[in-house]
C-alpha positions in Angstrom: 15.9 134.3 -104.0 15.7 136.1 -100.6 18.7 135.9 -98.3 17.8 135.9 -94.6 20.2 136.4 -91.7 19.0 136.4 -88.0 20.5 136.3 -84.5 19.6 134.3 -81.5 21.4 133.7 -78.2 22.2 130.2 -76.9 22.5 129.9 -73.1 26.2 129.7 -72.2 25.6 126.5 -70.2 23.9 124.8 -73.2 26.3 125.5 -76.0 27.9 122.0 -76.1 24.5 120.3 -76.0 23.3 122.7 -78.7 26.2 121.7 -81.0 25.6 118.0 -80.3 21.9 118.4 -81.2 22.8 120.0 -84.5 25.3 117.3 -85.3 22.4 114.9 -85.6 19.3 116.8 -86.8 16.4 114.5 -87.2 16.0 113.3 -90.9 12.3 114.3 -90.8 13.2 117.8 -89.7 15.7 118.1 -92.5 13.1 117.0 -95.0 10.5 119.4 -93.6 12.9 122.3 -93.9 13.7 121.5 -97.5 10.1 121.0 -98.4 9.1 124.3 -96.7 11.6 126.2 -98.9 14.6 126.6 -96.5 17.7 126.4 -98.7 21.4 126.9 -98.0 20.6 127.1 -94.3 23.5 127.5 -91.9 23.9 128.2 -88.2 27.1 129.7 -86.8 27.7 129.7 -83.0 30.2 132.0 -81.3 31.8 131.1 -78.0 29.7 133.6 -76.1 26.5 131.9 -77.3 25.7 134.3 -80.2 24.0 132.3 -82.9 23.9 133.6 -86.5 21.5 131.9 -88.9 21.5 132.3 -92.6 19.2 130.8 -95.2 17.9 131.4 -98.7 14.3 131.1 -99.6 11.7 132.4 -102.1 9.6 133.9 -99.4 10.7 133.8 -95.7 7.2 134.4 -94.3 5.8 131.5 -96.3 8.7 129.3 -95.4 8.2 130.0 -91.7 4.5 129.4 -92.0 5.1 126.1 -93.8 7.4 124.9 -91.0 5.0 126.1 -88.3 2.4 123.8 -89.8 4.5 120.7 -89.4 4.4 118.3 -86.5 8.1 117.7 -86.6 8.8 121.5 -86.1 6.5 121.6 -83.1 8.4 118.7 -81.5 11.8 120.3 -82.4 10.8 123.6 -80.9 9.6 122.0 -77.7 12.9 120.3 -77.3 15.1 123.2 -78.4 13.4 125.9 -76.3 15.6 125.2 -73.3 18.7 126.1 -75.3 17.9 129.8 -75.8 18.0 132.8 -73.5 14.8 134.3 -75.0 11.6 133.2 -73.3 9.8 133.0 -76.6 10.2 130.1 -79.1 13.3 130.4 -81.3 11.1 130.4 -84.5 9.3 133.5 -83.2 12.6 135.3 -82.4 14.0 134.8 -85.9 13.8 138.5 -86.9 15.7 139.0 -90.2 18.6 141.5 -90.1 18.5 144.3 -92.8 21.0 143.5 -95.6 23.2 146.6 -96.2 25.7 145.1 -98.7 26.0 142.1 -100.9 28.8 141.1 -103.3 27.6 138.5 -105.8 
């Protein structure tokens, strides 16, 4: 199982709305993530807007491609784009960090 961690930056003026949105993720989005191989997926938001994402998957590239092929992900990304400082879509900005240590 591949462990993936990535960083994004949520706009400071959108942090509360971002939290609210993730308190009620659409059921079809949750199902699509699971079906695409996203497991043990967590998001952590620091007060300055730094977002840390973590997930486990067999193949991150394949999991991202599977999500990109879904209609629900396209809808979600359109609605979530305004929350991020980066001009590109959040999915495209998910660049995995290099793991340097792991204690199992």
